[in-house]
C-alpha positions in Angstrom: 2.6 -7.2 13.6 0.8 -6.6 10.4 2.4 -9.5 8.6 1.7 -11.8 11.5 -2.1 -11.2 11.0 -2.1 -13.1 7.7 -1.4 -16.3 9.7 -4.7 -16.1 11.5 -6.8 -13.8 9.2 -7.3 -13.4 5.5 -5.9 -10.0 4.5 -6.5 -8.6 1.0 -3.7 -6.2 0.3 -5.3 -5.5 -3.1 -8.6 -4.3 -1.6 -9.8 -1.3 -3.6 -11.4 1.7 -1.8 -12.5 5.0 -3.4 -10.8 8.1 -2.1 -12.1 11.4 -3.5 -13.8 9.4 -6.2 -10.7 7.5 -7.4 -9.9 3.8 -6.8 -7.0 3.2 -4.5 -5.2 0.3 -2.9 -2.7 0.3 0.0 0.1 0.4 -2.6 -1.4 3.6 -4.2 -1.5 5.2 -0.7 2.1 4.3 0.0 3.1 5.6 -3.5 1.3 8.9 -2.7 3.2 9.2 0.6 6.5 8.7 -1.2 5.7 11.1 -4.0 4.6 13.8 -1.6 7.2 13.5 1.1 7.0 17.2 2.1 3.3 16.8 2.8 3.8 13.5 4.7 6.9 14.5 6.7 5.6 12.5 9.7 6.2 9.2 7.9 9.6 7.5 7.7 10.2 7.3 3.9 12.7 4.4 4.3 10.2 2.4 6.3 7.4 3.2 3.8 9.7 2.1 0.9 10.5 -1.2 2.7 6.9 -1.8 3.5 5.9 -1.2 -0.1 8.6 -3.6 -1.4 7.5 -6.3 1.1 3.9 -5.9 0.0 4.8 -6.3 -3.6 7.3 -9.1 -3.3 5.6 -11.2 -0.5 1.9 -10.4 -1.0 1.7 -9.6 -4.7 0.3 -6.1 -3.9 -0.8 -4.0 -6.9 -2.1 -0.5 -7.6 -5.7 0.0 -8.5 -4.7 0.6 -12.1 -2.7 -2.6 -12.3 -5.7 -4.5 -11.0 -7.9 -2.9 -13.6 -5.8 -4.1 -16.5 
């Protein structure tokens, strides 16, 4: 359903928010989940990986550090 929203609404998958004082995008958050799988056991790592790749390939999603450069 998330990817159907972009047909009716503008979604910025590179929106930067500050979490604990550090800039973060949705891609940074997904990377954190994948890097800390023990802490985020409730998430399906395969689905997170697929979502991450779709955001990168189809929506040109970037990390906050990539946007900075």
